C-alpha angles and dihedrals in degrees: 000000000000120000111276091249096053100037121107129219090235092072109108121230116258093231132074120299118296117283120258123271113287096034111128116253089232088063091072109106093224091056094050094048093045092049092049092048093048094047092050091049093049091050093048097045100070091042091052094047094046093057097250116163117277093247088065099054103018096080090047092054088047090055090047092052095045098044097045100031108045096075099048089039092054090045089051092051091048089052088049089057087057089053093254126123116201137177093260093073092039092056092049091048090047091051091048090046090052090051091047091062094040100264096126094153095056092049093046091051090053091050094049093049093054095042093053092046090053091050093052090049091052092049093051092049094047095048093050091048090051092051093049091051090046091056090067088058089071089078112071119249093231138034137198107241122196108213095195105069093191093056090045094055102035101033123100129233107286095017115143106255131155111266129196125191111218138166113265089235088062094058115109133197108280096030117131118225132189116225114193125203114290094017127120118243112254099208146009109270151119127282111244100174137010137033129247145144112255123200103220099163090125090065109027103018092233111161094213129053112259120237110241127197136157111314096025122124120241132188134224114256096027118124121247118222129212101315132078116242133197109207133189112221110238101174137036116248093257092054098048121120091249091053091047090053089058091048092047093052091051093045093047091050090051092054089071089067095093089063089052091050091052091051091050090054090054091048090049095054094044093048093048091048095052094044093048091047092048093049090046091051089053103037103040099053089041091054089051091056101265120156112274098223094045092047093048091049092051093049092049090047088054090049090054099046093041095048115111093236092106091047091050091050090044090062101036104060097061092042095045091044089052090049091052093047092048089049092054088055098049105272120114109204108191101212147353088259090060093047090052094047097047090067092057098061118117100173131047131202118193129198116221112214112062092002110058088014132042093248098236129087122245133188105258100175138015115204098194139034128306092253088065091051091050091050091049091050090050091053093045097044096093092048125095094202114125091235090053091052090050092053092048091047090051092053093049092046088057091050094244122161109239111214124216120269133205138189091036117186134169128203114193110241092011104064133233136311130199142155110247120181090339094309128109108240123191126184115192142148111290121241122233133036119323131168092228136023104293135194127190126220113221119191117190090340097311123106108234103169146009120214119203116208131187141164103261120240114243116254110263095014096131091047091049091051090050092049092050089050091054092047098049102027090233130089111244119255123232113229112183143153090217124102124279096251094053092044093050092051091055092044093052092052094049101041096250115147102178109071125175108184132180095033124158118211095266090050091055089051090050092054092048092048091048090056093045092049085056089057101263123139102220128206114199119197117193145129113209139081086251089060095051098087091051091046089053094044095049127088086246134004132200123191127202101238112201097066099011121130119252091246094050091049093050097041094048120088092222136018128214096219098189095040091240104151092197089071092067096072089037093058091046090053090046090052090054091053090049092052091052089054090048090057090048092050094046090054091050093046093044094051092048095046092044092050092048093048092049091047090051092047101045101026140016112283110194111229094235091051091046092052091044091051092045094049092040091058089048092053091046096053090041092058090046091054094047089067088088092064090079119098087231088070091060093045090053091047092049089050090052094245 
């Protein structure tokens, strides 16, 4: 197992594949063993330090060692069979060596650190796997196929045609399927008959349902509105956009493997060096006639002072402190690896809907009197369309009384109609040019008002963009599946100059990979299923948590729990402070370990002094790292200091 600071999320767990969805997290073997090891250590520690007899704390330490050490030890032995020596085995040997010379606490601490790290790795892997599998559930299991293509194309809604229920996997290119109101589309295809509004935010990220009519493209897994559609299947299930998203997430995660391979090479060399040096310190003096006990003690002292325990602890306190501080202020950073990587980003890509904006339309302007708004709200009240909900919410926010409506009807793409207080009220999309989405209110044939609606910009979005620009030296780029006009309006209001509209998930990934091939370390911030592949492909990914999709939340490295966009630059700045402290601590730990090793090699380092020096350096770097626990650290990060 790599040290927690250097490990990557791409590393697979050493156990069997992740449990199926619904299995409790505590059922993972790594979690159970790590919990047992940690509990045993925490019970033994006070007994040991208080001078209790060995029979009181000895068995507890034994449980700690066995529970937390058997799995990395076995993995290390398996690697040894493949002629590879890694730090897993070294850490177990170091822990056993510490116990052999009476330093049970040091060895137990090493075991607990590695056991907990392995458990966190397994949890991250299992949750991502569950989310990827869950994405495929967006597409329905069955579809209604219309065997007679002529009836399917030429028939009208409600016409008697032959229907056949089939599994989605059995659909073939050219099949015609019927999608009723409120159903999810079973395949990628083209609308042949019917009109409807389709919510395709899972694919394109659009905040508003898209009007669909004959000739328009539709995607598997998107949600049909109030109209019935007859759709020609254009792609097999395995080639649909939703299936490609799953493949992209898995592929992007796998591309992090080269980093893991590099880390393993470093571990290999370090482990071999320490083991060779330890064996030499024991074997050479012994061959020259040195005392066995003294030689063994010296070799074990070397194993203790040369172990990477101090280095691991030198890096963890600042990173974990930063994670805790970020958590208190609404940002869930998933691991120390993530906290370290966030501070390395030098380019940022932002999604629009649900990231820079709130992800739901609101009435921004009423061109007409309040009576017209009340009539529109009455007509829209029975509708579930997002625009209808926005109109009703605007009327209620103004304290208007919404009268009762009758004879309600809705025509996809044309709006709603109802009788309100004896008058015919229609609410439909307005004709002509408007800055925002606009609907007109028509009463008894006469237009009486125009309502402008738009997805509201998040509070602090321009300031967050400016802060990210200062941190990285480059203005963020807007990557969105929405149309160019909507994207440009948001970009103009936030100070973004590079806008990439109309992007499908794979196109977002292509942009990110192009930047990273050029040497950039990219941070992607998004919230939807359509953002998940880019979040996985990027150097770092942050998801907006309140309305974020499950897959985006699990794929992202960090989650903005309270949807406060200003916390994104703050956590990047905090990560940079943590990385500076990591460098400081590594210098301190390296100097102390180096001095103790040299002392042991060229002189006679007493075991108590070696342990004291080793633990002293650990305490020193730990206290230095804990500085980031203070709220002042977050305030400075939020201020860009």
